N, C-alpha and C positions, 0 to 999 in steps of 0.2 A: 539435450541428452539427460539432464537430471530429471526433467519432468517425465520423460518416457520411462526411465528406470524407476522413478517413484510410483508411477501408475502400475507398472508391471509388478513391483514388489508388493504393493498393497493388494493387488489381485491375487498374486501367488499366496501370500500369507492368509488370505481369506478363502482360498481354494475356489476362485471364480475363473474357470477355463475360458469362458466366452470373452471376458474382459482381457485376459492375458493374450488371447488370439488377436484381439483388436489392435494391439500394439504393433503387430507385424503387418507387412504389406500383403496384398492378396496373392502375390507370386513369390512370397518368401521361401527361402530354402532354410531348413532348420535342423540342427544337430543337437539333440539333447544328450542324455547320458548313455544312450544306446549306440550301437554301431551303425545305424542306418540314418541317412538323411531323409527328411520328409519334405514335401513341397505343398505350399498353400496354407491358408488360415485354417481350413477344416482339419488338416493333418496336425497342425500345431495345437489346435483345440483338443483333438483326440489324445495327443501326447500328454497334455496337462490334465486331462480328465483322469488319467491313470496314475497321477502322482498322489501319494497318500495325503489325506487332508491335514495331518498333523505336521507336515513339512513347513519350514519357514526359510526365507531367503535372507542372506547376508550380502548386501550390495554396497560396494565402495567404488566410486569413480576416481581413478588414479590420474587420468589425463584425458582431455578432449581436444580435438583439432578438426578443422574443416579441410576436406580434401578437394572440394570444388565440384560443381555440377558436371563439368566435362569428364572428369574421371569416372564418376558414377555411370554416366552414359556409356562410356567406353567399356567399362567392365560388364555392363549389362548387355552390350551388343556383341559384336563378333569376337571380342577377346574373352568373353565369359567362358567359352568352352575350354580354352587353354588354361585360364587362371583357375577355374574351379574343377577341372578334370571331368567334364561331362563326357559320357560315352554311351554305349548301347544300354547300359544298365542304369543310366540316369546320373544326377549330380552327386558329387562327393565332397561337399563342404557345407558349413553352416551358413545361415542366411543373414538378413539384415533387418533391423527394426525400422519402423516408419517414424 
């Protein structure tokens, strides 16, 4: 987790949207500061391209824990719709980092 956040912060502080997007999975769901959830690396990249170049990130890891491979599969499968509230208009939650 620390490595992923360090890579993301370095890319954010250097305004490198391509590198920031690479931290996310190809099918990531992402909620930035706006009201809309976007899907996929291209959408994440587009979001970060619009962030002002003078912005800097302050990242602190408070706690990490492993939830296990089976939990991730279950959330990604049939339970995802209930958990994240997908409907006719698409997903309604933030995504996950790789």
